[in-house]
PQR file of N, CA, C, O and H, with PARSE charges and radii, in Angstrom:
ATOM      1  N   MET A   1     -15.355 -61.238 -38.404 -0.4000 1.5000
ATOM      2  CA  MET A   1     -15.872 -62.303 -38.441 -0.0000 2.0000
ATOM      3  C   MET A   1     -15.315 -63.118 -37.239  0.5500 1.7000
ATOM      4  O   MET A   1     -14.131 -63.203 -36.914 -0.5500 1.4000
ATOM      5  N   LYS A   2     -16.540 -63.785 -36.556 -0.4000 1.5000
ATOM      6  CA  LYS A   2     -16.145 -64.797 -35.570 -0.0000 2.0000
ATOM      7  C   LYS A   2     -16.479 -66.226 -35.776  0.5500 1.7000
ATOM      8  O   LYS A   2     -17.594 -66.443 -36.252 -0.5500 1.4000
ATOM      9  H   LYS A   2     -17.502 -63.716 -36.820  0.4000 1.0000
ATOM     10  N   VAL A   3     -15.672 -67.307 -35.488 -0.4000 1.5000
ATOM     11  CA  VAL A   3     -16.021 -68.585 -35.655 -0.0000 2.0000
ATOM     12  C   VAL A   3     -16.092 -69.388 -34.760  0.5500 1.7000
ATOM     13  O   VAL A   3     -15.006 -69.586 -34.214 -0.5500 1.4000
ATOM     14  H   VAL A   3     -14.767 -67.131 -35.102  0.4000 1.0000
ATOM     15  N   GLN A   4     -17.106 -70.071 -34.281 -0.4000 1.5000
ATOM     16  CA  GLN A   4     -16.897 -70.684 -32.853 -0.0000 2.0000
ATOM     17  C   GLN A   4     -17.348 -72.230 -32.930  0.5500 1.7000
ATOM     18  O   GLN A   4     -18.450 -72.526 -33.392 -0.5500 1.4000
ATOM     19  H   GLN A   4     -17.987 -69.910 -34.724  0.4000 1.0000
ATOM     20  N   PHE A   5     -16.471 -73.172 -32.472 -0.4000 1.5000
ATOM     21  CA  PHE A   5     -16.684 -74.581 -32.357 -0.0000 2.0000
ATOM     22  C   PHE A   5     -17.368 -74.945 -31.019  0.5500 1.7000
ATOM     23  O   PHE A   5     -16.721 -74.829 -29.978 -0.5500 1.4000
ATOM     24  H   PHE A   5     -15.576 -72.931 -32.097  0.4000 1.0000
ATOM     25  N   ILE A   6     -18.331 -75.273 -31.003 -0.4000 1.5000
ATOM     26  CA  ILE A   6     -19.102 -76.023 -29.611 -0.0000 2.0000
ATOM     27  C   ILE A   6     -19.080 -77.527 -29.664  0.5500 1.7000
ATOM     28  O   ILE A   6     -19.773 -77.998 -30.566 -0.5500 1.4000
ATOM     29  H   ILE A   6     -18.857 -75.368 -31.848  0.4000 1.0000
ATOM     30  N   LYS A   7     -18.528 -78.269 -29.006 -0.4000 1.5000
ATOM     31  CA  LYS A   7     -18.708 -79.703 -29.018 -0.0000 2.0000
ATOM     32  C   LYS A   7     -19.750 -80.180 -28.189  0.5500 1.7000
ATOM     33  O   LYS A   7     -19.969 -79.637 -27.106 -0.5500 1.4000
ATOM     34  H   LYS A   7     -17.965 -77.886 -28.273  0.4000 1.0000
ATOM     35  N   ASP A   8     -20.371 -81.081 -28.565 -0.4000 1.5000
ATOM     36  CA  ASP A   8     -21.560 -81.944 -28.083 -0.0000 2.0000
ATOM     37  C   ASP A   8     -21.040 -83.226 -27.659  0.5500 1.7000
ATOM     38  O   ASP A   8     -20.943 -84.080 -28.540 -0.5500 1.4000
ATOM     39  H   ASP A   8     -20.193 -81.522 -29.445  0.4000 1.0000
ATOM     40  N   GLU A   9     -20.699 -83.518 -26.525 -0.4000 1.5000
ATOM     41  CA  GLU A   9     -20.163 -84.753 -25.957 -0.0000 2.0000
ATOM     42  C   GLU A   9     -21.235 -86.004 -26.258  0.5500 1.7000
ATOM     43  O   GLU A   9     -20.917 -87.133 -26.634 -0.5500 1.4000
ATOM     44  H   GLU A   9     -20.778 -82.824 -25.809  0.4000 1.0000
ATOM     45  N   SER A  10     -22.427 -85.568 -26.027 -0.4000 1.5000
ATOM     46  CA  SER A  10     -23.417 -86.609 -26.076 -0.0000 2.0000
ATOM     47  C   SER A  10     -23.422 -87.169 -27.639  0.5500 1.7000
ATOM     48  O   SER A  10     -23.397 -88.358 -27.958 -0.5500 1.4000
ATOM     49  H   SER A  10     -22.684 -84.651 -25.722  0.4000 1.0000
ATOM     50  N   THR A  11     -23.451 -86.325 -28.303 -0.4000 1.5000
ATOM     51  CA  THR A  11     -23.561 -86.898 -29.770 -0.0000 2.0000
ATOM     52  C   THR A  11     -22.307 -86.922 -30.440  0.5500 1.7000
ATOM     53  O   THR A  11     -22.316 -87.234 -31.631 -0.5500 1.4000
ATOM     54  H   THR A  11     -23.471 -85.360 -28.043  0.4000 1.0000
ATOM     55  N   LYS A  12     -21.061 -86.604 -29.796 -0.4000 1.5000
ATOM     56  CA  LYS A  12     -19.850 -86.819 -30.629 -0.0000 2.0000
ATOM     57  C   LYS A  12     -19.529 -85.794 -31.913  0.5500 1.7000
ATOM     58  O   LYS A  12     -18.652 -85.989 -32.755 -0.5500 1.4000
ATOM     59  H   LYS A  12     -21.054 -86.351 -28.828  0.4000 1.0000
ATOM     60  N   THR A  13     -20.368 -84.753 -31.868 -0.4000 1.5000
ATOM     61  CA  THR A  13     -20.479 -83.819 -32.808 -0.0000 2.0000
ATOM     62  C   THR A  13     -19.980 -82.189 -32.486  0.5500 1.7000
ATOM     63  O   THR A  13     -20.224 -81.601 -31.433 -0.5500 1.4000
ATOM     64  H   THR A  13     -21.080 -84.595 -31.184  0.4000 1.0000
ATOM     65  N   VAL A  14     -19.432 -81.773 -33.333 -0.4000 1.5000
ATOM     66  CA  VAL A  14     -19.349 -80.136 -33.183 -0.0000 2.0000
ATOM     67  C   VAL A  14     -20.092 -79.057 -34.000  0.5500 1.7000
ATOM     68  O   VAL A  14     -19.912 -78.917 -35.210 -0.5500 1.4000
ATOM     69  H   VAL A  14     -19.233 -82.251 -34.188  0.4000 1.0000
ATOM     70  N   LYS A  15     -20.826 -78.400 -33.364 -0.4000 1.5000
ATOM     71  CA  LYS A  15     -21.673 -77.324 -33.906 -0.0000 2.0000
ATOM     72  C   LYS A  15     -20.396 -76.289 -34.209  0.5500 1.7000
ATOM     73  O   LYS A  15     -19.338 -76.202 -33.586 -0.5500 1.4000
ATOM     74  H   LYS A  15     -20.972 -78.513 -32.381  0.4000 1.0000
ATOM     75  N   VAL A  16     -20.868 -75.504 -35.420 -0.4000 1.5000
ATOM     76  CA  VAL A  16     -19.960 -74.459 -35.927 -0.0000 2.0000
ATOM     77  C   VAL A  16     -20.866 -73.355 -36.151  0.5500 1.7000
ATOM     78  O   VAL A  16     -21.948 -73.438 -36.732 -0.5500 1.4000
ATOM     79  H   VAL A  16     -21.727 -75.574 -35.926  0.4000 1.0000
ATOM     80  N   GLU A  17     -20.318 -72.246 -35.616 -0.4000 1.5000
ATOM     81  CA  GLU A  17     -21.050 -71.000 -35.519 -0.0000 2.0000
ATOM     82  C   GLU A  17     -20.284 -70.092 -36.088  0.5500 1.7000
ATOM     83  O   GLU A  17     -19.070 -70.073 -35.884 -0.5500 1.4000
ATOM     84  H   GLU A  17     -19.439 -72.178 -35.144  0.4000 1.0000
ATOM     85  N   LEU A  18     -21.026 -69.043 -37.039 -0.4000 1.5000
ATOM     86  CA  LEU A  18     -20.529 -67.921 -37.653 -0.0000 2.0000
ATOM     87  C   LEU A  18     -21.061 -66.776 -37.304  0.5500 1.7000
ATOM     88  O   LEU A  18     -22.222 -66.569 -37.657 -0.5500 1.4000
ATOM     89  H   LEU A  18     -22.012 -69.059 -37.205  0.4000 1.0000
ATOM     90  N   ASN A  19     -20.387 -65.815 -36.574 -0.4000 1.5000
ATOM     91  CA  ASN A  19     -21.205 -64.638 -36.059 -0.0000 2.0000
ATOM     92  C   ASN A  19     -22.372 -64.800 -35.391  0.5500 1.7000
ATOM     93  O   ASN A  19     -23.401 -64.150 -35.582 -0.5500 1.4000
ATOM     94  H   ASN A  19     -19.444 -65.983 -36.287  0.4000 1.0000
ATOM     95  N   GLY A  20     -22.153 -65.949 -34.355 -0.4000 1.5000
ATOM     96  CA  GLY A  20     -23.318 -66.373 -33.325 -0.0000 2.0000
ATOM     97  C   GLY A  20     -24.541 -67.170 -34.034  0.5500 1.7000
ATOM     98  O   GLY A  20     -25.462 -67.710 -33.422 -0.5500 1.4000
ATOM     99  H   GLY A  20     -21.318 -66.477 -34.200  0.4000 1.0000
ATOM    100  N   GLU A  21     -24.356 -67.138 -35.592 -0.4000 1.5000
ATOM    101  CA  GLU A  21     -25.462 -68.015 -36.000 -0.0000 2.0000
ATOM    102  C   GLU A  21     -24.940 -69.477 -36.520  0.5500 1.7000
ATOM    103  O   GLU A  21     -23.903 -69.738 -37.130 -0.5500 1.4000
ATOM    104  H   GLU A  21     -23.608 -66.700 -36.089  0.4000 1.0000
ATOM    105  N   LYS A  22     -25.822 -70.208 -36.155 -0.4000 1.5000
ATOM    106  CA  LYS A  22     -25.237 -71.848 -36.828 -0.0000 2.0000
ATOM    107  C   LYS A  22     -24.873 -71.846 -38.115  0.5500 1.7000
ATOM    108  O   LYS A  22     -25.696 -71.344 -38.880 -0.5500 1.4000
ATOM    109  H   LYS A  22     -26.665 -69.996 -35.660  0.4000 1.0000
ATOM    110  N   TYR A  23     -23.695 -72.337 -38.668 -0.4000 1.5000
ATOM    111  CA  TYR A  23     -23.168 -72.299 -39.900 -0.0000 2.0000
ATOM    112  C   TYR A  23     -23.196 -73.984 -40.618  0.5500 1.7000
ATOM    113  O   TYR A  23     -23.325 -74.302 -41.800 -0.5500 1.4000
ATOM    114  H   TYR A  23     -23.026 -72.744 -38.047  0.4000 1.0000
ATOM    115  N   GLY A  24     -23.032 -74.803 -39.466 -0.4000 1.5000
ATOM    116  CA  GLY A  24     -23.082 -76.065 -39.787 -0.0000 2.0000
ATOM    117  C   GLY A  24     -22.718 -77.241 -38.721  0.5500 1.7000
ATOM    118  O   GLY A  24     -22.782 -76.955 -37.525 -0.5500 1.4000
ATOM    119  H   GLY A  24     -22.927 -74.544 -38.506  0.4000 1.0000
ATOM    120  N   GLU A  25     -22.416 -78.287 -39.036 -0.4000 1.5000
ATOM    121  CA  GLU A  25     -22.077 -79.259 -37.955 -0.0000 2.0000
ATOM    122  C   GLU A  25     -20.779 -80.202 -38.485  0.5500 1.7000
ATOM    123  O   GLU A  25     -20.723 -80.626 -39.639 -0.5500 1.4000
ATOM    124  H   GLU A  25     -22.364 -78.519 -40.008  0.4000 1.0000
ATOM    125  N   LEU A  26     -19.874 -80.431 -37.593 -0.4000 1.5000
ATOM    126  CA  LEU A  26     -19.162 -81.472 -37.953 -0.0000 2.0000
ATOM    127  C   LEU A  26     -19.116 -82.632 -37.160  0.5500 1.7000
ATOM    128  O   LEU A  26     -19.175 -82.672 -35.931 -0.5500 1.4000
ATOM    129  H   LEU A  26     -19.920 -80.086 -36.655  0.4000 1.0000
ATOM    130  N   ILE A  27     -18.992 -83.686 -38.037 -0.4000 1.5000
ATOM    131  CA  ILE A  27     -19.473 -84.975 -37.724 -0.0000 2.0000
ATOM    132  C   ILE A  27     -18.183 -85.962 -38.142  0.5500 1.7000
ATOM    133  O   ILE A  27     -17.715 -85.978 -39.280 -0.5500 1.4000
ATOM    134  H   ILE A  27     -18.944 -83.653 -39.035  0.4000 1.0000
ATOM    135  N   PHE A  28     -17.665 -86.818 -36.986 -0.4000 1.5000
ATOM    136  CA  PHE A  28     -16.664 -87.808 -37.742 -0.0000 2.0000
ATOM    137  C   PHE A  28     -17.040 -88.919 -38.351  0.5500 1.7000
ATOM    138  O   PHE A  28     -17.723 -89.758 -37.763 -0.5500 1.4000
ATOM    139  H   PHE A  28     -18.045 -86.805 -36.061  0.4000 1.0000
ATOM    140  N   ASP A  29     -16.572 -89.089 -39.828 -0.4000 1.5000
ATOM    141  CA  ASP A  29     -16.981 -90.146 -40.394 -0.0000 2.0000
ATOM    142  C   ASP A  29     -15.750 -91.356 -40.527  0.5500 1.7000
ATOM    143  O   ASP A  29     -14.695 -91.258 -41.153 -0.5500 1.4000
ATOM    144  H   ASP A  29     -16.018 -88.407 -40.306  0.4000 1.0000
ATOM    145  N   ILE A  30     -16.233 -92.482 -39.752 -0.4000 1.5000
ATOM    146  CA  ILE A  30     -15.544 -93.740 -39.340 -0.0000 2.0000
ATOM    147  C   ILE A  30     -14.961 -94.173 -40.862  0.5500 1.7000
ATOM    148  O   ILE A  30     -13.778 -94.491 -40.983 -0.5500 1.4000
ATOM    149  H   ILE A  30     -17.090 -92.562 -39.243  0.4000 1.0000
ATOM    150  N   ASP A  31     -15.644 -94.165 -41.719 -0.4000 1.5000
ATOM    151  CA  ASP A  31     -15.327 -94.844 -43.098 -0.0000 2.0000
ATOM    152  C   ASP A  31     -13.858 -94.050 -43.663  0.5500 1.7000
ATOM    153  O   ASP A  31     -12.788 -94.554 -44.006 -0.5500 1.4000
ATOM    154  H   ASP A  31     -16.605 -93.907 -41.621  0.4000 1.0000
ATOM    155  N   GLN A  32     -14.206 -92.889 -43.614 -0.4000 1.5000
ATOM    156  CA  GLN A  32     -13.262 -91.992 -44.309 -0.0000 2.0000
ATOM    157  C   GLN A  32     -12.101 -91.466 -43.126  0.5500 1.7000
ATOM    158  O   GLN A  32     -11.223 -90.679 -43.480 -0.5500 1.4000
ATOM    159  H   GLN A  32     -15.075 -92.479 -43.335  0.4000 1.0000
ATOM    160  N   ASP A  33     -12.163 -91.910 -41.850 -0.4000 1.5000
ATOM    161  CA  ASP A  33     -11.331 -91.502 -40.950 -0.0000 2.0000
ATOM    162  C   ASP A  33     -11.123 -89.851 -40.882  0.5500 1.7000
ATOM    163  O   ASP A  33      -9.974 -89.413 -40.828 -0.5500 1.4000
ATOM    164  H   ASP A  33     -12.877 -92.549 -41.563  0.4000 1.0000
ATOM    165  N   ALA A  34     -11.996 -89.159 -40.885 -0.4000 1.5000
ATOM    166  CA  ALA A  34     -12.003 -87.815 -41.195 -0.0000 2.0000
ATOM    167  C   ALA A  34     -13.103 -86.988 -40.794  0.5500 1.7000
ATOM    168  O   ALA A  34     -14.240 -87.423 -40.975 -0.5500 1.4000
ATOM    169  H   ALA A  34     -12.929 -89.515 -40.929  0.4000 1.0000
ATOM    170  N   TRP A  35     -12.915 -85.738 -40.218 -0.4000 1.5000
ATOM    171  CA  TRP A  35     -14.032 -84.827 -39.773 -0.0000 2.0000
ATOM    172  C   TRP A  35     -14.796 -84.324 -41.116  0.5500 1.7000
ATOM    173  O   TRP A  35     -14.125 -83.893 -42.054 -0.5500 1.4000
ATOM    174  H   TRP A  35     -11.991 -85.385 -40.071  0.4000 1.0000
ATOM    175  N   VAL A  36     -15.958 -84.375 -41.177 -0.4000 1.5000
ATOM    176  CA  VAL A  36     -16.884 -83.824 -42.299 -0.0000 2.0000
ATOM    177  C   VAL A  36     -17.878 -82.607 -41.796  0.5500 1.7000
ATOM    178  O   VAL A  36     -18.712 -82.660 -40.892 -0.5500 1.4000
ATOM    179  H   VAL A  36     -16.503 -84.725 -40.415  0.4000 1.0000
ATOM    180  N   LEU A  37     -17.562 -81.558 -42.602 -0.4000 1.5000
ATOM    181  CA  LEU A  37     -18.407 -80.261 -42.376 -0.0000 2.0000
ATOM    182  C   LEU A  37     -19.455 -80.609 -43.215  0.5500 1.7000
ATOM    183  O   LEU A  37     -19.273 -81.107 -44.326 -0.5500 1.4000
ATOM    184  H   LEU A  37     -16.884 -81.515 -43.336  0.4000 1.0000
ATOM    185  N   TRP A  38     -21.068 -80.258 -42.508 -0.4000 1.5000
ATOM    186  CA  TRP A  38     -22.067 -80.280 -42.983 -0.0000 2.0000
ATOM    187  C   TRP A  38     -22.750 -78.884 -43.020  0.5500 1.7000
ATOM    188  O   TRP A  38     -23.635 -78.655 -42.196 -0.5500 1.4000
ATOM    189  H   TRP A  38     -21.216 -79.853 -41.606  0.4000 1.0000
ATOM    190  N   PRO A  39     -22.421 -78.012 -43.853 -0.5600 1.5000
ATOM    191  CA  PRO A  39     -22.829 -76.718 -43.758  0.2800 2.0000
ATOM    192  C   PRO A  39     -24.543 -76.775 -43.965  0.5500 1.7000
ATOM    193  O   PRO A  39     -25.118 -77.497 -44.778 -0.5500 1.4000
ATOM    194  N   ASP A  40     -25.168 -75.859 -43.048 -0.4000 1.5000
ATOM    195  CA  ASP A  40     -26.672 -75.762 -43.347 -0.0000 2.0000
ATOM    196  C   ASP A  40     -27.090 -75.380 -44.791  0.5500 1.7000
ATOM    197  O   ASP A  40     -28.036 -75.925 -45.359 -0.5500 1.4000
ATOM    198  H   ASP A  40     -24.700 -75.273 -42.387  0.4000 1.0000
ATOM    199  N   GLN A  41     -26.445 -74.564 -45.261 -0.4000 1.5000
ATOM    200  CA  GLN A  41     -26.812 -73.910 -46.606 -0.0000 2.0000
ATOM    201  C   GLN A  41     -26.671 -74.912 -47.950  0.5500 1.7000
ATOM    202  O   GLN A  41     -27.232 -74.649 -49.013 -0.5500 1.4000
ATOM    203  H   GLN A  41     -25.676 -74.121 -44.800  0.4000 1.0000
ATOM    204  N   ILE A  42     -25.871 -76.050 -47.746 -0.4000 1.5000
ATOM    205  CA  ILE A  42     -25.733 -76.671 -48.895 -0.0000 2.0000
ATOM    206  C   ILE A  42     -25.922 -78.427 -48.254  0.5500 1.7000
ATOM    207  O   ILE A  42     -25.466 -78.754 -47.159 -0.5500 1.4000
ATOM    208  H   ILE A  42     -25.415 -76.263 -46.882  0.4000 1.0000
ATOM    209  N   ASP A  43     -26.579 -79.280 -49.066 -0.4000 1.5000
ATOM    210  CA  ASP A  43     -26.793 -80.446 -48.890 -0.0000 2.0000
ATOM    211  C   ASP A  43     -25.592 -81.518 -49.423  0.5500 1.7000
ATOM    212  O   ASP A  43     -25.838 -82.490 -50.137 -0.5500 1.4000
ATOM    213  H   ASP A  43     -26.950 -79.015 -49.956  0.4000 1.0000
ATOM    214  N   ASP A  44     -24.358 -81.177 -48.973 -0.4000 1.5000
ATOM    215  CA  ASP A  44     -23.343 -82.143 -49.274 -0.0000 2.0000
ATOM    216  C   ASP A  44     -22.255 -81.671 -48.289  0.5500 1.7000
ATOM    217  O   ASP A  44     -22.150 -80.452 -48.154 -0.5500 1.4000
ATOM    218  H   ASP A  44     -24.159 -80.388 -48.393  0.4000 1.0000
ATOM    219  N   GLY A  45     -21.410 -82.491 -47.564 -0.4000 1.5000
ATOM    220  CA  GLY A  45     -20.429 -82.746 -46.774 -0.0000 2.0000
ATOM    221  C   GLY A  45     -19.191 -82.418 -47.411  0.5500 1.7000
ATOM    222  O   GLY A  45     -18.933 -82.852 -48.534 -0.5500 1.4000
ATOM    223  H   GLY A  45     -21.495 -83.481 -47.674  0.4000 1.0000
ATOM    224  N   ILE A  46     -18.353 -81.632 -46.729 -0.4000 1.5000
ATOM    225  CA  ILE A  46     -16.861 -80.927 -47.262 -0.0000 2.0000
ATOM    226  C   ILE A  46     -15.834 -82.140 -46.246  0.5500 1.7000
ATOM    227  O   ILE A  46     -16.165 -82.068 -45.062 -0.5500 1.4000
ATOM    228  H   ILE A  46     -18.562 -81.280 -45.817  0.4000 1.0000
ATOM    229  N   THR A  47     -15.043 -82.871 -46.428 -0.4000 1.5000
ATOM    230  CA  THR A  47     -14.412 -83.750 -45.744 -0.0000 2.0000
ATOM    231  C   THR A  47     -12.747 -83.151 -45.313  0.5500 1.7000
ATOM    232  O   THR A  47     -11.960 -82.715 -46.153 -0.5500 1.4000
ATOM    233  H   THR A  47     -14.775 -82.930 -47.389  0.4000 1.0000
ATOM    234  N   TYR A  48     -12.521 -83.230 -44.155 -0.4000 1.5000
ATOM    235  CA  TYR A  48     -11.180 -82.341 -43.768 -0.0000 2.0000
ATOM    236  C   TYR A  48     -10.437 -83.400 -43.390  0.5500 1.7000
ATOM    237  O   TYR A  48     -10.253 -84.375 -44.118 -0.5500 1.4000
ATOM    238  H   TYR A  48     -13.160 -83.584 -43.472  0.4000 1.0000
ATOM    239  N   PHE A  49      -9.889 -83.248 -42.035 -0.4000 1.5000
ATOM    240  CA  PHE A  49      -9.033 -84.202 -41.752 -0.0000 2.0000
ATOM    241  C   PHE A  49      -9.212 -84.984 -40.466  0.5500 1.7000
ATOM    242  O   PHE A  49     -10.187 -84.631 -39.802 -0.5500 1.4000
ATOM    243  H   PHE A  49     -10.040 -82.455 -41.444  0.4000 1.0000
ATOM    244  N   ASN A  50      -8.438 -86.024 -39.946 -0.4000 1.5000
ATOM    245  CA  ASN A  50      -8.880 -86.745 -39.020 -0.0000 2.0000
ATOM    246  C   ASN A  50      -8.513 -86.339 -37.605  0.5500 1.7000
ATOM    247  O   ASN A  50      -8.880 -86.916 -36.581 -0.5500 1.4000
ATOM    248  H   ASN A  50      -7.646 -86.310 -40.485  0.4000 1.0000
ATOM    249  N   ASP A  51      -7.724 -85.246 -37.690 -0.4000 1.5000
ATOM    250  CA  ASP A  51      -7.565 -84.393 -36.231 -0.0000 2.0000
ATOM    251  C   ASP A  51      -8.356 -83.292 -36.108  0.5500 1.7000
ATOM    252  O   ASP A  51      -8.289 -82.302 -36.837 -0.5500 1.4000
ATOM    253  H   ASP A  51      -7.426 -84.777 -38.522  0.4000 1.0000
ATOM    254  N   LEU A  52      -9.181 -83.464 -35.104 -0.4000 1.5000
ATOM    255  CA  LEU A  52     -10.307 -82.068 -34.761 -0.0000 2.0000
ATOM    256  C   LEU A  52      -9.626 -80.693 -34.836  0.5500 1.7000
ATOM    257  O   LEU A  52     -10.054 -79.919 -35.693 -0.5500 1.4000
ATOM    258  H   LEU A  52      -9.236 -84.268 -34.512  0.4000 1.0000
ATOM    259  N   LYS A  53      -8.700 -80.327 -34.110 -0.4000 1.5000
ATOM    260  CA  LYS A  53      -7.890 -79.224 -34.156 -0.0000 2.0000
ATOM    261  C   LYS A  53      -7.511 -78.509 -35.536  0.5500 1.7000
ATOM    262  O   LYS A  53      -7.667 -77.328 -35.847 -0.5500 1.4000
ATOM    263  H   LYS A  53      -8.351 -80.955 -33.415  0.4000 1.0000
ATOM    264  N   GLU A  54      -6.879 -79.744 -36.398 -0.4000 1.5000
ATOM    265  CA  GLU A  54      -6.444 -79.113 -37.741 -0.0000 2.0000
ATOM    266  C   GLU A  54      -7.362 -78.750 -38.303  0.5500 1.7000
ATOM    267  O   GLU A  54      -7.252 -77.752 -39.015 -0.5500 1.4000
ATOM    268  H   GLU A  54      -6.753 -80.703 -36.145  0.4000 1.0000
ATOM    269  N   THR A  55      -8.715 -79.489 -38.179 -0.4000 1.5000
ATOM    270  CA  THR A  55     -10.058 -79.430 -39.083 -0.0000 2.0000
ATOM    271  C   THR A  55     -10.327 -78.113 -38.703  0.5500 1.7000
ATOM    272  O   THR A  55     -10.365 -77.299 -39.626 -0.5500 1.4000
ATOM    273  H   THR A  55      -8.805 -80.300 -37.601  0.4000 1.0000
ATOM    274  N   GLU A  56     -10.520 -77.710 -37.583 -0.4000 1.5000
ATOM    275  CA  GLU A  56     -11.261 -76.568 -36.988 -0.0000 2.0000
ATOM    276  C   GLU A  56     -10.275 -75.091 -37.340  0.5500 1.7000
ATOM    277  O   GLU A  56     -10.735 -73.955 -37.460 -0.5500 1.4000
ATOM    278  H   GLU A  56     -10.488 -78.371 -36.834  0.4000 1.0000
ATOM    279  N   ASP A  57      -9.151 -75.401 -37.429 -0.4000 1.5000
ATOM    280  CA  ASP A  57      -8.167 -74.286 -37.962 -0.0000 2.0000
ATOM    281  C   ASP A  57      -8.309 -74.158 -39.247  0.5500 1.7000
ATOM    282  O   ASP A  57      -8.212 -73.005 -39.665 -0.5500 1.4000
ATOM    283  H   ASP A  57      -8.777 -76.324 -37.332  0.4000 1.0000
ATOM    284  N   GLN A  58      -8.572 -75.247 -40.248 -0.4000 1.5000
ATOM    285  CA  GLN A  58      -8.746 -74.948 -41.341 -0.0000 2.0000
ATOM    286  C   GLN A  58     -10.100 -74.213 -41.700  0.5500 1.7000
ATOM    287  O   GLN A  58     -10.113 -73.246 -42.462 -0.5500 1.4000
ATOM    288  H   GLN A  58      -8.650 -76.184 -39.908  0.4000 1.0000
ATOM    289  N   ILE A  59     -11.175 -74.699 -41.140 -0.4000 1.5000
ATOM    290  CA  ILE A  59     -12.409 -74.329 -41.334 -0.0000 2.0000
ATOM    291  C   ILE A  59     -12.520 -72.546 -40.973  0.5500 1.7000
ATOM    292  O   ILE A  59     -13.154 -71.702 -41.606 -0.5500 1.4000
ATOM    293  H   ILE A  59     -11.164 -75.484 -40.522  0.4000 1.0000
ATOM    294  N   LYS A  60     -11.764 -72.381 -39.878 -0.4000 1.5000
ATOM    295  CA  LYS A  60     -11.886 -71.079 -39.290 -0.0000 2.0000
ATOM    296  C   LYS A  60     -10.987 -70.048 -40.385  0.5500 1.7000
ATOM    297  O   LYS A  60     -11.325 -68.890 -40.629 -0.5500 1.4000
ATOM    298  H   LYS A  60     -11.250 -73.066 -39.363  0.4000 1.0000
ATOM    299  N   PHE A  61      -9.837 -70.698 -40.948 -0.4000 1.5000
ATOM    300  CA  PHE A  61      -9.097 -69.843 -41.872 -0.0000 2.0000
ATOM    301  C   PHE A  61      -9.911 -69.833 -43.284  0.5500 1.7000
ATOM    302  O   PHE A  61      -9.700 -68.832 -43.968 -0.5500 1.4000
ATOM    303  H   PHE A  61      -9.562 -71.639 -40.750  0.4000 1.0000
ATOM    304  N   GLU A  62     -10.751 -70.737 -43.787 -0.4000 1.5000
ATOM    305  CA  GLU A  62     -11.584 -70.643 -44.887 -0.0000 2.0000
ATOM    306  C   GLU A  62     -12.790 -69.699 -44.635  0.5500 1.7000
ATOM    307  O   GLU A  62     -13.168 -68.897 -45.488 -0.5500 1.4000
ATOM    308  H   GLU A  62     -10.922 -71.551 -43.231  0.4000 1.0000
ATOM    309  N   LEU A  63     -13.339 -69.829 -43.489 -0.4000 1.5000
ATOM    310  CA  LEU A  63     -14.483 -68.709 -43.106 -0.0000 2.0000
ATOM    311  C   LEU A  63     -13.933 -67.392 -43.057  0.5500 1.7000
ATOM    312  O   LEU A  63     -14.634 -66.503 -43.542 -0.5500 1.4000
ATOM    313  H   LEU A  63     -13.032 -70.481 -42.796  0.4000 1.0000
ATOM    314  N   GLU A  64     -12.964 -67.119 -42.632 -0.4000 1.5000
ATOM    315  CA  GLU A  64     -12.210 -65.675 -42.392 -0.0000 2.0000
ATOM    316  C   GLU A  64     -11.904 -65.103 -43.468  0.5500 1.7000
ATOM    317  O   GLU A  64     -11.968 -63.875 -43.524 -0.5500 1.4000
ATOM    318  H   GLU A  64     -12.395 -67.841 -42.238  0.4000 1.0000
ATOM    319  N   HIS A  65     -11.517 -65.830 -44.530 -0.4000 1.5000
ATOM    320  CA  HIS A  65     -10.819 -65.566 -45.769 -0.0000 2.0000
ATOM    321  C   HIS A  65     -11.844 -65.648 -47.227  0.5500 1.7000
ATOM    322  O   HIS A  65     -11.531 -65.475 -48.405 -0.5500 1.4000
ATOM    323  H   HIS A  65     -11.465 -66.827 -44.485  0.4000 1.0000
ATOM    324  N   ALA A  66     -13.028 -65.948 -46.672 -0.4000 1.5000
ATOM    325  CA  ALA A  66     -14.056 -66.261 -47.645 -0.0000 2.0000
ATOM    326  C   ALA A  66     -14.282 -65.015 -48.730  0.5500 1.7000
ATOM    327  O   ALA A  66     -14.618 -65.159 -49.906 -0.5500 1.4000
ATOM    328  H   ALA A  66     -13.283 -66.089 -45.716  0.4000 1.0000
ATOM    329  N   ASP A  67     -14.027 -63.804 -48.074 -0.4000 1.5000
ATOM    330  CA  ASP A  67     -14.247 -62.631 -49.039 -0.0000 2.0000
ATOM    331  C   ASP A  67     -13.209 -62.124 -49.726  0.5500 1.7000
ATOM    332  O   ASP A  67     -13.361 -61.257 -50.586 -0.5500 1.4000
ATOM    333  H   ASP A  67     -13.754 -63.687 -47.119  0.4000 1.0000
ATOM    334  N   ASP A  68     -11.946 -62.678 -49.366 -0.4000 1.5000
ATOM    335  CA  ASP A  68     -10.718 -62.167 -50.003 -0.0000 2.0000
ATOM    336  C   ASP A  68     -10.607 -62.561 -51.527  0.5500 1.7000
ATOM    337  O   ASP A  68      -9.632 -62.202 -52.189 -0.5500 1.4000
ATOM    338  H   ASP A  68     -11.822 -63.382 -48.666  0.4000 1.0000
TER
END
């Protein structure tokens, strides 16, 4: 399983790809002071951390171990 994070400097967002397909998008929520993942499959956000690297590491871990 391959997880990639593609930063878009113009919109200050990060696309999340899983095995080459768009999985969702990370958007920084100023009110929560945290990155929020908006997966394409569900209409709800998942709040992570204010540190982008920590957020990316956590998402990668969760997606790689989803079938465990």
